[in-house]
C-alpha positions in Angstrom: 0.0 0.1 -0.1 1.2 3.5 -0.9 -0.9 6.7 -0.1 0.1 9.7 -2.2 -1.3 13.1 -3.8 -1.6 12.6 -7.6 0.8 15.4 -9.1 -1.5 16.1 -11.7 -4.7 17.3 -9.9 -4.0 16.8 -6.2 -6.1 14.0 -5.3 -5.1 12.0 -2.5 -4.8 8.1 -3.9 -4.2 5.1 -2.3 -2.1 2.3 -4.5 -2.9 -1.4 -3.6 -0.4 -3.8 -4.8 -1.7 -7.3 -6.0 1.7 -8.9 -6.1 5.3 -8.3 -4.5 6.5 -6.3 -7.5 3.4 -4.1 -7.7 2.9 -5.1 -11.4 -0.6 -6.0 -10.6 -2.0 -2.8 -8.7 -5.3 -0.8 -8.4 -5.3 3.1 -7.5 -8.4 4.4 -5.6 -9.2 8.0 -5.2 -9.7 9.0 -1.5 -10.3 12.5 -2.1 -11.4 15.0 -4.7 -9.1 17.2 -6.4 -7.7 19.9 -4.5 -3.7 21.3 -4.8 -4.1 22.4 -1.0 -3.9 18.5 0.2 -0.7 17.8 2.0 0.8 14.6 1.4 -1.6 11.8 3.4 -0.1 9.3 5.8 -0.7 5.9 6.3 -0.7 2.9 8.5 -2.1 -0.5 8.7 -4.0 -1.9 11.7 -3.4 -5.3 13.2 -6.3 -6.7 11.1 -4.2 -5.8 7.7 -6.7 -2.8 6.9 -5.0 0.2 5.8 -5.8 3.7 7.7 -5.0 6.9 5.8 -5.2 10.3 7.3 -5.9 13.1 5.2 -8.1 16.5 4.7 -11.5 16.9 3.6 -11.0 20.2 1.9 -14.7 21.4 1.4 -15.6 20.3 5.2 -12.4 21.7 6.4 -11.9 18.7 8.4 -9.0 16.1 9.1 -10.2 12.8 8.3 -9.4 9.3 8.8 -10.1 7.0 5.8 -10.7 3.7 7.1 -10.4 0.8 4.9 -13.0 -2.1 5.2 -10.8 -4.7 3.7 -7.1 -5.2 3.0 -7.3 -3.5 -0.6 -9.3 -0.8 0.5 -12.1 -1.3 -2.1 -14.7 -0.2 0.5 -14.0 2.6 3.3 -15.5 5.0 5.6 -14.3 8.4 6.2 -14.3 9.4 10.0 -13.9 13.2 10.8 -11.3 13.9 13.4 -11.2 17.4 13.8 -11.6 21.0 11.8 -8.9 23.2 10.7 -8.9 27.0 10.6 -5.5 28.6 9.2 -4.8 25.7 6.4 -4.3 22.0 6.4 -0.7 21.0 7.6 1.2 17.7 7.9 0.3 14.6 9.7 1.6 11.1 10.8 -0.4 8.2 11.8 0.3 4.9 13.8 -2.0 2.6 16.0 -1.0 2.2 19.8 -0.9 -1.2 21.4 -4.5 -1.4 21.6 -5.0 -0.8 17.8 -6.4 2.5 18.1 -5.3 5.2 15.5 -2.8 8.0 16.9 -2.5 11.0 15.0 0.1 13.7 15.1 -1.3 16.8 13.2 1.0 19.9 12.8 -1.1 22.9 11.3 0.5 25.8 9.6 0.2 29.2 11.3 -2.2 32.1 10.2 -1.3 33.7 7.1 -1.2 37.1 8.7 1.2 36.1 11.3 4.9 36.1 9.6 6.7 34.1 12.2 3.7 31.9 13.4 4.9 28.4 13.2 1.8 26.9 13.7 1.1 24.2 16.4 1.0 20.5 16.8 -1.2 18.2 18.7 -1.7 14.5 19.0 -5.4 13.1 18.5 -6.0 9.5 19.9 -9.2 7.8 19.2 -11.0 6.2 22.0 -12.0 3.1 19.7 -10.3 0.8 17.2 -10.5 2.5 13.8 -11.9 5.6 15.6 -15.1 3.7 15.6 -15.4 2.8 11.9 -16.9 -0.5 10.9 
């Protein structure tokens, strides 16, 4: 699995390899187009299902895309938080109880030249943040 931002239109996508060399593969769009999308982050839960953290630009939300199968053909978006000044960078992992832990680093406000933004850690209280 590889989560990436399409260079042509900014869509966040997930590449699922069907073999070790990735000659057989499927690519799934996880978001709509948008150049403001930061690079997505990816982890795999203990059941082998991918979890991708990205942004819903229209709703101005940080979201967890929880794949319902190992190939991510079916998935659910779980809103995690809202953002104000602009989407920032993220990192994601799962804790020992298989709950997603997300580091978010928001960019600073555009009118504050030396504002470096802030970071916070969001820990879901349920496995897969409650997604089926």
